[in-house]
TORDRENDREN-247597 format. One record per residue: x, y, z of N, C-alpha, C in turn. Coordinates in steps of 0.1 Angstrom, whole numbers, plus 2048, in hexadecimal, padded with zeros to 3 digits. Example, Ala and Ser with C-alpha at 12.3 -4.5 7.8 and 13.67 -1.06 7.14 Angstrom:
2
8847C784E87B7D384E8847DF84E
8807EA8478897F584788180084F
REM end
This chain:
533
546F09E4954BF14E51558F10E59
557F04E5F563F00E6756FEFFE5E
56DEF9E52578EF8E4857EF05E45
575F0FE42579F1CE3E581F23E4A
57CF21E56583F27E61591F21E63
591F13E6159EF0CE625A8F11E58
5A3F14E4C5ACF19E425B1F27E45
5A8F2FE4B5ACF3DE4E5B6F3DE5A
5B5F34E635BEF33E6E5CCF2FE69
5CDF28E5E5DAF24E595DFF2DE4E
5DAF39E4D5DEF43E435D8F41E36
5CBF3BE355C4F39E295C7F2CE22
5D0F24E285D3F17E235CDF0CE2B
5C9F01E255C3EF6E2D5CDEF0E36
5C9EEBE425D3EE5E4B5D7ED7E44
5E4ED5E455E9EC8E405E9EBDE4A
5E7EB1E455E7EA6E4E5F5EA3E53
5F6E9AE5D604E96E6260CE90E57
605E87E4E60CE80E44611E8AE39
609E94E3660EE9EE2C61AEA6E32
619EAAE3E624EB1E44631EA8E45
62FE9BE4763AE92E47641E92E39
638E91E2F63EE90E21645E9DE1E
63FEA9E22646EB5E20653EB6E27
654EB0E33661EB0E3A66BEA8E33
667E9CE2E670E93E27676E9BE1B
66DEA1E13671EA8E0767AEB4E0B
677EBBE1567FEC6E1A68DEC2E1E
68EEB7E2669BEB2E2A6A3EADE1F
69CEA6E166A3EA1E0A6A9EACE01
6A2EB6E006A6EC2DF86B2EC9DFE
6B3EC8E0C6BEECEE136CBEC7E10
6CAEBAE0D6D7EB2E0B6DDEB6DFD
6EAEB7DFD6F0EBADF06F0EADDE7
6F5EAEDDB6F7EA3DD2700E99DD9
6FEE8CDD8706E82DDF715E84DDC
719E88DD0727E8BDCE72CE96DD7
724EA1DD7728EACDE0728EA8DEE
71EE9FDF271EE9BE0072AE93E04
72FE8ADFB73CE83DFF747E8DDFF
748E97DF7753EA0DF7753EA8E04
747EACE09745EB3E15749EAAE21
745E9EE21749E94E2B758E92E2C
75FE92E2176DE91E21774E9DE28
76FEA9E25774EB5E2B772EB4E3A
766EB0E3E762EAFE4C76BEA5E54
76EE99E4D776E8FE54785E95E55
789E9CE4B797EA1E4B799EAAE57
790EB3E59792EBDE6478EEB6E72
784EAEE72780EA7E7E78BE9EE83
792E97E7A79DE8EE7E7A8E96E85
7AAEA2E817B4EABE877B0EAEE95
7A3EB2E9779EEB5EA579FEA9EAE
79AE9EEA979AE91EB17A8E8DEB4
7B1E8EEAA7BFE8AEAD7C5E93EB7
7C2E9FEB77C8EA9EC07C4EA5ECF
7B8EA1ED07B3E9EEDE7B5E8FEE1
7BBE88ED87BEE7AEDB7B2E71EDD
7A8E73ED479CE6BED579FE5CED2
79BE53EDB79EE45ED9794E3CEE0
794E2FEDD78CE25EE4794E19EE5
790E10EEF796E03EF1792DFAEE5
79CDF3EDF799DEAED4793DDDEDA
787DD9ED6781DCDEDC786DC0ED6
78EDC1ECC794DB5EC579EDAFECE
79FDA2ECE7A9D9BED77B7D9EED2
7C1D9CEDB7CFD9EED87D3D95ECD
7DBD9AEC47E0D93EB97D7D93EAC
7CBD9AEAE7C1D9BEA37C7DA4E98
7C5DA2E8C7CADAAE817C5DB8E83
7CFDC2E827CBDD0E837CBDD5E91
7CDDCDE9B7CCDD2EA97D9DD8EAD
7D9DE4EB37E5DEAEB77EBDE3EC4
7F8DE5EC67FEDDEED27F9DE3EDF
7F5DF0EE07EFDF5EED7E1DF2EEE
7DADECEE57CCDE9EE67C3DF5EE5
7C7DFFEDF7BFE0BEDD7BDE0FECE
7B2E15ECB7AFE1AEBE7AFE29EBF
7B8E30EB87B9E3EEB87B4E44EAB
7AFE50EAC7ABE58EA07B8E5DE9A
7BBE5AE8E7C7E5FE877C3E6DE80
7CBE77E837C9E84E7D7CFE84E6E
7C7E8AE667CBE8DE587CFE9BE56
7CDEA3E617D0EB1E607DFEB4E63
7E7EAEE5B7F6EB0E5D7FCEACE4F
809EAEE4F811EABE4280FE9DE3E
810E93E4780FE85E44801E82E3E
7F7E88E447E9E86E407E6E8BE32
7EBE97E2F7EAE9DE227F1E94E17
7FDE90E1B804E87E127FDE7AE0F
7F7E74E197EFE68E187E3E6AE0E
7DCE75E107D1E78E077D5E7ADF9
7DFE82DF77E4E85DE97E9E79DE2
7F1E71DE87F8E65DE27EEE5ADDF
7E3E59DE77DAE4EDE57CDE52DDF
7CCE5EDD97BFE62DD37BBE59DC8
7C4E56DBF7C0E4DDB47BEE3FDB8
7C7E3ADC17C6E2CDC67B9E2ADCD
7B4E34DD57A7E32DDC79CE30DD2
79DE37DC7793E36DBD793E29DB5
79FE26DB07A0E1ADA879FE0DDB0
7A2E0EDBD7A2E02DC6795E01DCD
78BE0ADCA77EE09DD1777DFDDCC
774DF4DD576FDE6DD1763DE6DC8
759DEFDCA74DDEEDC174FDF2DB3
759DFBDB175BE01DA475CDF7D98
767DEFD99769DE6D8E75EDDBD8C
75ADD6D98750DCBD97742DD0D91
73EDDCD94732DE1D8F733DE4D80
73EDE9D7C740DEDD6E741DE0D65
747DD5D6B748DC9D6373ADC2D62
733DC2D6D725DBCD6D71DDC4D63
71EDD1D63716DDAD5B718DD7D4C
724DD4D48726DD1D3A71EDC5D35
71DDBBD3D716DAFD3A707DB2D39
702DB9D436F4DBDD436F0DC6D38
6FADCED346F8DD8D296F5DD1D1C
6FBDC5D196F9DBED0D6EBDB9D0D
6E7DB3D186D9DAED196CEDB9D18
6D2DC4D1D6C8DCFD1D6C7DD6D0F
6D3DD9D096D3DE0CFC6CEDD7CF1
6D0DCACF26CBDC1CE86BCDC0CE8
6B6DC4CF36A7DC3CF46A2DB7CFC
6ACDAED006A8DA2D076A0DA5D14
6A5DAED1C69FDB0D29691DB6D28
690DC0D1E683DC6D1C679DBCD17
67DDB4D0D674DA9D08670D9FD13
679D9CD1B676D92D2666CD98D30
66EDA4D33664DABD3C656DACD36
656DB0D29649DB1D23642DA3D21
64AD99D1E645D8CD1D63FD87D2A
646D89D35641D85D42634D8CD46
633D99D44628DA1D4961CD9FD3F
61EDA0D32613D9FD2960FD90D27
617D87D2A613D79D2960CD73D35
60BD7BD3F605D77D4C5F6D77D4B
5EFD6DD515E1D6DD525DBD79D5A
5CFD7CD585C9D87D5F5CAD86D6E
5C9D79D735CAD77D815D8D79D86
5E2D76D7E5F0D76D825F7D83D7E
5F0D8CD785F7D98D725FEDA0D7D
5F7DA2D895FDDAAD94609DA4D99
609D97D9C615D90DA1620D91D97
61DD8FD8A627D8FD8062DD9DD7E
625DA8D7F62ADB5D7E634DB8D8A
631DB4D9663ADB7DA1647DAEDA0
645DA2D9C650D99D9A65AD9ED8F
654DA2D8465CDA8D79663DB4D7D
65DDBCD86663DC8D8B670DC5D93
66FDBBD9B67ADB6DA3686DB1D9A
682DA9D9168CDA3D88693DAED7F
68BDB9D7C691DC3D7469CDCBD7A
69EDC9D876A9DD0D8E6B7DCCD8A
6B7DC0D846C4DBBD7E6C9DC5D74
6C0DCCD6D6C4DD5D626C2DE3D65
6C5DE7D726C5DF5D756B8DFCD73
6B8E06D6A6ACE0FD686A1E09D5F
6A3DFDD5A69ADF7D5068CDF6D56
68BDF2D6367DDF1D69676DFED6A
67DE09D6D677E16D6E672E1BD60
67BE19D56678E1FD4966EE17D41
66FE09D42667E01D3A65BDFBD41
65EDF4D4D653DECD53648DF5D59
64CDFFD60642E07D67637E0DD5E
63CE14D53632E18D4962AE0DD43
631E02D4062ADF6D3A61FDF0D43
622DEFD50619DEAD5A60CDF3D5B
60EE00D5A602E09D5A5FAE07D4E
600E05D425F9E03D365F1DF6D36
5F7DEBD3C5F1DDED3C5E5DDED45
5E6DE4D515DBDE5D5A5D0DEDD54
5D3DF8D4D5C9E00D465C2DF8D3C
5C9DF0D345C3DE8D295BADDDD2F
5BDDD9D3B5B5DCFD425A8DD5D49
5A7DE2D4859BDE8D4F59EDEAD5E
5ABDE9D625AEDECD705B5DFAD71
5B6DFED7D5BCE0CD7F5CAE0CD7B
5CEE14D715DCE14D6C5E6E18D78
5E2E20D815EBE24D8C5EEE18D95
5E5E0ED965E7E02D9D5F2DFAD97
5F2DF9D895FDDF2D8260ADF9D84
60AE07D83616E0ED8561BE0CD93
613E0CD9D617E0ADAB61DDFCDAD
616DF2DA761BDE4DA9629DE3DA3
62BDE9D97638DE8D91643DF0D99
63FDFCD9D648E04DA564CDFDDB2
642DF6DB8645DEFDC4650DE4DC2
64FDDDDB7658DD2DB4666DD8DB0
666DE2DA7673DE8DA267ADEFDAD
673DF7DB567ADFFDBF679DFADCD
66DDF6DD166CDF1DDF673DE3DE1
673DDCDD667ADCFDD7688DD0DD0
68EDDBDD169BDDEDCA6A6DD4DCD
6A7DCFDD96B2DC7DDD6AFDB8DDB
6A2DB4DD869FDA6DD66A1DA3DC7
6A5D97DC56A6D92DB76AAD83DB7
6A7D7DDAB6ABD6FDAA6B9D6EDA5
6BED78D9E6CCD79D996D4D84DA0
6E1D82DA06E9D8DDA56EAD98D9A
6E9DA4D9F6E9DB0D966F4DB9D99
6F4DC5D936FFDCFD956FFDD4DA4
6F4DD4DAB6F3DD9DB86FBDD0DC2
6FCDC3DBF702DBADC9711DBDDCA
719DBDDBF727DC1DC1729DCFDC6
720DD8DC3721DE6DC8721DE6DD7
717DE0DDD715DE0DEC71FDD8DF3
722DCCDED72CDC3DF473ADC9DF5
73DDD1DEA74BDD7DEB74CDE2DF6
741DE9DF8741DF3E03741DECE10
739DE1E11738DD9E1E746DD3E21
74DDCEE1775ADC8E19764DD2E1F
764DDEE1876DDE9E1D76ADEDE2B
75EDEDE2F75ADF1E3C75DDE6E46
75BDD9E4275EDCEE4B76DDCDE4E
775DD1E45784DD0E47789DDAE51
780DE3E56784DECE61786DE4E6E
77EDD9E6F77FDD0E7A788DC4E77
786DBEE6C78EDB2E68794DB5E5A
7A1DB9E597A7DBCE4C7A6DB1E42
7A4DA5E467A4D9AE3C796D96E38
78CD9DE3C77ED99E3A77AD9DE2B
774D93E2476FD96E17760D93E16
759D9BE0E74BD9AE0B749D9ADFC
743D8EDF7741D8DDE9734D92DE4
732D94DD7725D99DD271AD8FDD5
71DD82DD7712D78DDA70ED78DE9
713D81DF1712D81DFF703D80E04
6FAD85DFD6ECD85E016E3D7EDF8
6E8D76DEF6E1D70DE46D5D67DE9
6D8D5EDF26CDD55DF76C1D5DDFC
6C4D67E056B9D6FE0B6B2D77E01
6B9D7DDF76B3D86DED6ABD7DDE3
6AFD71DE16A8D68DD869AD65DDE
69BD61DEB68ED5EDF2685D6ADF3
68CD76DF5684D82DF767CD86DEA
681D81DDF67AD84DD266BD80DD3
669D74DD865CD6EDD9654D75DE4
65AD78DEF653D7FDF964ED8DDF5
657D95DEE653DA2DEA648DA1DDF
649D97DD663FD95DCC632D92DD2
631D8ADDB624D87DE261ED93DE9
627D99DF1623DA5DF961EDB0DF0
626DB3DE5623DBDDDC616DBBDD5
613DAFDD1606DABDCA5FBDADDD4
5FCDA9DE05F2DAADEA5EEDB8DED
5F9DC1DEF5F6DCFDF25EFDD5DE6
5F3DD2DDA5EDDD8DCE5DEDD4DCE
5DBDC7DCF5CDDC3DCD5C4DC5DD9
5CADC5DE55C2DC6DF15C1DD5DF7
5CBDDDDF45CBDEADFA5CBDF5DEF
5D5DF5DE65D7E00DDD5CCE01DD3
5C9DF6DCC5BFDF6DC15B1DF9DC6
5ADDF3DD159FDF7DD659FE06DDA
5AAE0CDE05AAE1ADE35A9E23DD7
5B0E1FDCC5B0E27DC05A2E27DBA
59BE1CDBB58DE1BDB558EE18DA6
582E1ADA0581E19D92588E24D8A
58FE22D80596E2CD7958DE34D70
58EE42D71586E4BD6A58FE51D5F
58CE4ED52595E53D47596E62D47
58CE69D4C58CE77D4C597E7DD55
59DE75D5E5A7E7AD675B5E7BD5F
5B6E75D545C2E74D4C5C7E82D47
5D3E83D445D8E90D3E5D2E92D31
5D0E9FD2D5C9EA3D215CFE9DD15
5DCE9BD145E2E95D085E4E86D09
5DDE80D135DFE72D155D8E6AD0A
5DFE60D055D9E56CFB5DCE48D00
5D2E41D015D4E33D065DCE2BCFB
5E7E25D005EFE1DCF75EFE0FCFA
5F1E07CF05F2DF8CF2600DF5CF6
602DEDD00610DE9D03615DE0CF8
621DE3CF4627DDBCE9629DCCCEC
622DC4CE3622DB6CE6630DB0CE1
633DA5CE7640D9ECE363DD98CD5
646D9BCCC644D96CBE64AD88CBD
647D82CB164CD74CAF65BD74CAE
661D7ECA8670D7ECA8676D80CB6
66FD87CBE674D89CCC673D7CCD4
668D75CD2666D68CD8671D5ECD4
674D5FCC767FD56CC368CD5ACC9
68ED67CCA69BD6CCD069CD68CDF
691D69CE6691D65CF4693D56CF6
68ED4ECEC690D3FCED69FD3CCEB
6A5D43CE16B3D40CDE6BCD45CEA
6B8D51CEF6BFD56CFB6BED4DD07
6B2D47D086B0D3DD136B9D31D11
6BBD2CD056C3D21D026D2D24D05
6D6D31D016E3D35D046E6D36D13
6DCD3BD1B6DDD3CD296DFD2ED30
6D7D25D2B6D9D17D306E6D11D2D
6ECD14D216F9D0FD1D704D16D26
703D23D2870CD29D3170BD24D3F
6FFD22D446FDD1CD52703D0ED53
702D06D48707CF8D48716CF9D49
71DD02D4272BD03D42730D07D50
729D11D5572CD16D6372AD0BD6D
720D03D6C71DCF8D75728CEED75
72ECECD6A73ACE2D69746CE7D71
747CF4D73752CF9D7B750CF9D8A
744CF7D8E741CF9D9C739CEDDA3
731CE6D9B729CDBDA1731CCFDA3
738CC9D9A740CBDD9D74BCBFDA7
74FCB5DAE759CB6DB8767CBBDB2
768CB7DA5775CBBD9E774CC9D97
769CD0D9A767CDDD93772CE6D95
777CECD8A784CF4D8B782D01D93
775D05D95773D12D9C76ED10DAA
770D03DAF76DD01DBE77AD06DC5
778D07DD3783D0BDDB78FD01DD9
79BD06DD67A6CFCDD37AACF4DDF
7A8CF9DEB7ACCF2DF77A1CEADFD
796CF0DFF78BCE9E06782CE1DFD
782CE5DF0779CDEDE676ACE3DE8
768CEDDF075ACF2DF2757CFEDE9
74AD01DE8746D0DDE0749D1ADE8
747D19DF574AD25DFD759D2ADFC
75AD36DF9768D3CDF876FD38DEB
767D32DE176DD2DDD5770D38DCB
778D35DC177BD3FDB676ED42DAF
764D39DAF757D3BDA8750D47DAF
74FD47DBC748D51DC3750D5EDC3
75ED5DDC4766D69DC4765D70DB6
763D68DAC762D6DD9E754D6ED98
74AD6FDA173CD6ED9D739D7AD93
740D85D9473DD90D8B740D8DD7D
74AD85D7B74ED81D6D743D78D67
73CD70D70731D68D6B725D6FD68
723D7AD70717D83D6D719D89D5F
725D8DD5C729D93D4F725D89D44
72AD7DD45728D72D3B719D6ED3A
713D6DD45705D68D456FBD72D3E
6FED7FD3F6F5D88D386FAD8BD2A
707D8BD2870CD90D1B709D85D10
70CD78D1370AD6ED086FBD6DD04
6F2D6AD0E6E4D6AD096DFD77D03
6E4D82D086E0D8FD026E5D90CF4
6F1D8CCF16F5D8DCE36EED83CDA
6EBD77CDF6E3D6DCD86D5D73CD4
6CFD79CDE6C2D7FCDC6C3D8ACD1
6CDD93CD36CFD9ECC96D2D99CBB
6DAD8ECBA6DDD88CAD6D0D83CA6
6C7D7DCAE6BBD77CA96B1D82CA4
6AFD8CCAC6A5D96CA86ABDA2CA0
6B8DA2C9E6BEDACC956C3DB8C9C
6C3DB9CA96C7DC5CB06D6DC5CB2
6DDDB9CB16EBDB8CB26F0DAFCA7
6F9DB4C9F6FEDACC9370CDA7C95
714DAEC9D722DAAC9E728DAFCAB
735DADCAC73CDB1CB973CDC0CBC
73BDC8CB173BDD6CB372EDDACBA
723DD4CB7716DD7CBE717DD4CCD
71EDC9CD0720DC5CDE728DCFCE5
733DD3CDE73CDDDCE4735DEBCE6
72DDEFCDC725DFBCDD71CDFBCE9
715DEFCEB70CDEECF6713DF0D04
71FDE9D05727DEBD1172BDF9D13
730DFFD08735E0DD0972AE17D0D
71EE15D08713E1ED0B70FE1CD1A
710E10D1F70DE0DD2D717E14D36
724E13D3272EE19D3B72EE28D3A
72BE2DD2E72AE3CD2D71EE41D36
714E39D37709E3ED4070CE3DD4F
717E37D5271CE35D60725E41D64
725E4CD5C72EE57D6072CE5CD6E
71FE5FD7171CE64D7E720E5BD89
71EE4ED87721E44D91730E44D93
738E45D89747E45D8A74BE51D92
745E5DD8F749E69D97745E67DA5
739E61DA8735E5FDB673EE55DBD
743E4BDB674CE41DBC759E48DBF
75EE51DB776BE58DBA76AE5FDC8
760E66DCA75FE6DDD775BE64DE2
753E5ADE074FE50DEA75CE48DEE
764E45DE5771E3EDE877AE46DF1
77BE53DEE783E5CDF777DE5CE05
770E5DE0676AE5EE1376CE51E1B
76AE46E1576CE39E1B77BE37E20
784E3BE17793E3AE1B796E43E26
791E50E26794E59E3178EE54E3E
782E4FE3D77CE49E49784E3EE4F
78AE36E46792E2AE4B79FE2FE50
7A6E38E4A7B3E3DE4E7B2E43E5C
7A8E4BE5E7A7E53E6B7A3E4AE76
79DE3EE74798E35E7E78BE3AE84
785E44E7E778E49E8376EE3EE83
76EE35E78764E2BE77765E21E83
772E1DE86774E14E91770E1AE9F
774E27EA1771E2DEAD761E2FEAF
75AE33EA574CE34EA6745E27EA7
74BE1DEA0745E0FEA1746E09EAF
752E0BEB5754E06EC374BE0DECD
74AE1BECB741E22ED4733E1EED2
72FE1DEC6721E19EC371EE0BEC8
727E01EC6725DF4ECC725DF4EDB
72DDFCEE172CDFCEF071FE02EF5
71AE0CEED70DE11EF1702E07EEF
702DFFEE46F8DF5EE26F8DEBEED
704DE7EF1706DDDEFC701DE3F09
703DF0F0B6FFDF6F186F0DF6F1A
6E9DF7F0E6DADF8F0F6D4DEAF0C
6DDDE0F0A6D8DD3F086D2DD0EFA
6D5DD8EF06CFDD7EE36DADD0EDA
6DCDC3EDC6E6DBCED46E0DB0ECE
6D4DACED16CEDA0ECB6C9DA3EBD
6C3D99EB76BDD9AEAA6B3DA5EA8
6ACDA9EB36A2DB4EB26A9DC1EAE
6B6DC2EAF6BEDCEEAB6BCDD1E9D
6BADC6E956B9DC8E866ACDCFE82
6A2DCDE8A695DD5E87698DE4E87
69FDE8E926A2DF6E936ABDFBE88
6B5DF2E856BFDF5E7A6B8DF7E6C
6AFDEEE696A7DEFE5D69FDFBE5C
698DFFE66690E0BE67699E17E65
6A4E17E6C6ADE23E6B6B2E24E5C
6B6E19E566BAE1AE486AFE1FE3F
6A3E1BE42698E20E3A696E2FE3B
697E34E47696E42E4A6A1E4AE43
6ADE45E446B8E4CE3D6B6E4CE2E
6B0E42E296AEE41E1A6A3E4BE15
69BE50E1E691E5AE1A698E67E15
6A4E6AE1A6AAE76E166B7E74E0E
6BCE67E0E6C8E64E066C5E57DFE
6BFE5ADF26B8E4FDEB6C1E45DE4
6CEE48DE26D7E3FDDB6DCE34DE4
6DAE27DE06DEE1CDE86EDE1CDEB
6F5E1FDE0703E1FDE2708E2BDEA
702E36DE8706E42DEF703E41DFE
6F7E3CE016F3E3AE0F6FCE2FE16
6FFE24E0F707E1AE15716E1EE17
71AE26E0D728E2BE0E72AE34E1A
71FE3BE1E720E44E2A71EE3CE37
714E33E37710E2CE43718E1FE46
71CE18E3C723E0BE3E72FE0CE47
738E16E44744E17E4D741E19E5C
735E1DE5F731E1FE6D72AE12E72
720E0DE6B717E03E7071DDF5E6E
724DF2E6372ADE5E62734DE2E6D
73EDEAE70747DE7E7B73FDE7E88
736DF0E8A72EDF0E97727DE3E9A
720DDEE8F718DD2E91721DC6E91
72CDC7E8B736DBCE8C73BDBAE9A
73DDC6EA1742DC5EAE737DC0EB8
72BDC1EB4720DBCEBC71FDADEB9
724DA8EAE724D9AEAB71ED95E9E
71BD9EE95714D9AE8971DD9BE7D
71BD92E73724D92E67720D9DE5E
72ADA2E56727DACE4C71CDA9E42
71CD9CE3E712D98E34704D99E3A
702D96E466F5D97E4D6F1DA6E4E
6FADAEE526F8DBDE536F4DC3E46
6FBDBFE3B6F8DC4E2E6EADC0E29
6E6DB3E2C6D8DAFE296CEDB7E2F
6D0DBAE3C6C6DC3E436C6DD1E3E
6D1DD6E3A6D2DE3E346CADE4E27
6CBDDAE1F6C4DDAE126B5DDAE14
6B0DD5E1F6A1DD6E2169DDE4E23
6A4DEBE2D6A1DF8E306A3E02E24
6ADDFFE1C6B0E08E116A5E06E06
69FDFAE05696DF8DFA688DFDDFD
683DFAE09674DFCE0C670E0BE0B
679E14E0E674E22E0E678E29E01
67DE22DF767FE28DEA672E2DDE4
667E26DE965AE29DE3654E36DE7
659E3BDF2652E47DF865BE53DFA
667E53DF3670E5EDF4672E65DE7
66FE72DE7671E7ADDB680E7ADD7
689E76DE0697E77DDD69BE6BDD4
693E61DD2696E56DCA698E5BDBB
6A3E57DB46A6E5EDA869CE5CD9D
694E52D9D689E50D9367BE54D97
67BE5BDA366DE5FDA8666E68D9F
66EE72D99668E7BD90662E74D83
669E6AD7E664E62D73657E5BD76
657E55D8264AE4ED8663FE58D87
642E64D8C637E6ED8E632E72D80
63BE74D76637E78D6962FE6DD62
632E61D6462AE56D5E61CE56D64
61CE57D7260FE57D79606E62D75
60CE6ED72604E7AD6F5FDE78D61
602E6FD595FBE6DD4C5EDE67D4F
5EBE60D595DFE59D5C5D6E61D66
5DDE6AD6E5D5E73D775DDE80D77
5D7E8AD6F5DFE96D6C5E2E9ED78
5DAE9ED835DCEA6D8F5E4E9FD9A
5EAE93D965F1E8BDA15FDE92DA5
5FFE93DB260BE9ADB8614E90DBF
61FE95DC4628E8DDCC622E86DD8
61AE8EDDF613E88DEB60AE7DDE8
603E7EDDD5FAE73DD8601E66DD5
60CE68DCD614E5CDC961AE56DD6
620E5DDDF626E58DEB61BE51DF3
60FE57DF4605E51DFC600E43DF6
601E43DE95FDE36DE2607E2BDE5
614E2FDE661FE25DE7622E22DF6
61DE2ADFF620E28E0D61BE1BE13
610E15E0F60CE08E14617DFDE10
61DDFEE04627DF5E00633DF6E0A
637E02E0D643E05E15640DFEE23
635E01E29632DFCE36631DEDE37
62ADE7E2D629DD8E2C637DD2E29
63EDD7E2064BDD2E1D655DD3E29
654DDEE3065DDE0E3B65ADD6E46
64EDD4E4964ADCBE5464CDBCE4F
647DB9E43648DABE3F656DA6E3C
65EDAFE3666CDACE32675DABE3E
673DB4E4867BDB4E54678DA7E5C
66BDA3E5D668D96E6466ED8AE5D
66DD8BE4F673D80E47682D7FE4A
689D8AE4A697D8AE4D69AD84E5B
692D88E65694D82E72692D73E72
687D6EE6C684D60E6B68FD58E63
693D5EE5869DD58E506AAD56E57
6AFD61E5D6BDD61E626BDD5BE70
6B4D60E796B5D5DE876ACD51E8C
6A2D4EE85699D43E8969DD36E81
69DD37E746A0D2CE6C6AFD2AE6B
6B7D34E6D6C6D33E6D6CCD32E5F
6C4D36E556C9D35E476D4D40E45
6DED3DE3D6E8D48E3A6E1D51E2F
6E6D5EE2F6E0D67E256E6D66E18
6F1D5EE176F7D5CE0A701D50E0B
707D4CDFF710D41DFF71CD44E08
71FD3BE1272AD3CE1A729D48E24
71ED4FE2571DD5BE2D71AD56E3C
721D5DE4571FD5AE53714D64E59
70DD5FE63703D68E6A70AD70E75
713D6AE7C71AD70E87729D72E84
72ED7CE8B73DD7FE89743D7EE97
74FD78E97757D79EA4765D7AEA0
76DD80EA977BD83EA6784D77EA6
77FD6BEA9788D60EA9788D59E9B
780D5EE9277FD58E8578CD5AE7D
REM end
């Protein structure tokens, strides 16, 4: 009777829990946002008119950089430059193409993607994932699924399309709940999005945006794709362990024993495709090729006479090797990928390699359109000096409230995670937020590489609980095969423990790695920034 009365008081509908209302709010806010491309176009229009207003009123701040620093005006002030005039319109029109072609992430991502495409289209990456997961012992299968999910991020959507359905099938065949397998794979692929043993396409994408933002404070500052490699390498093992523990200690017990009657009516249990003998031979040959490529690369950087060491200091830091790391990503994936394809018959000649690269680039059409508008936004933000003015004001505010120590990063990570709930694209979110937060935190005293590493934590952990994540619908469709009445709220509730554990564990790990142990987040990366550098 109480339940009935409660329903009547709410108009015949059962009262929703706080968590359900929270999920409804996230979905509502996300749906209010336009497409990221449209969002950048709108932001460009806003900056154009806002710069005119700010310029008219002479909005400015004192430049905190010392006299003589690159980019510092003679009067020591930073003014907002108006674009709402003839000079501003001319600047926009004449630099439209240059902004696009000169946008740092564009070329590096496309080059890296061509190499990954060969390994993906030849079947090497799919076979490697299946070999890892299906070859794992029953005790190790959960760890292996999460680990394979993290590694799959090197190849873009492969983890979502191949590994997540595969993990559900494997768990089902082992008599375990298939949704637990799906959740474990999803946690690795999406929750551990920024962690990896290898550099992937996301690394040059984010570092290019970070570099452009950092140059608002220091025009000579450079950020390479390897900027976060040490920290992300170590994070791979952290997320693997945390993901496996959450799966086996929280998610799987909560799901209980799987009832086949819950499956969709047209559901048919399928056996996961085993790795064939020819695929094993292909992976062996690809492994030999990878070792050979690694040996050649090692000769250029390990010996003191290595031709890709820094020509003046002889060090690895700042060397041509690190500056050209994207070229080596291309080679490292393309050669083993072709060797695998040649062995198994999926690639016979150079035309097959070219076709694989072309297919990959053609699939990047939306990304290229997004980059065009993102590049215009970043350029306008830089020209107007809005980024510097906001950064100085924000830094002054942080100093006034005493929030300048390492604990600042816990708040920063949480904020990035919240923003990610409604703006799920890592590149789109960073293109919007980096021009504000990178200069701001540099003024407080932290290096761009450290700031980027913290951002990647916040951006990754809430991928699991936002309907705005581009592959969320695909995950929901796969899950519905095993539980026909499963809705968005159920899937998010299943993944929420991963988000909370990853957020807490990864943030603490970041603090210990950077500020307690004093380890750099990547090769040659600094933890702190000062204007005397």
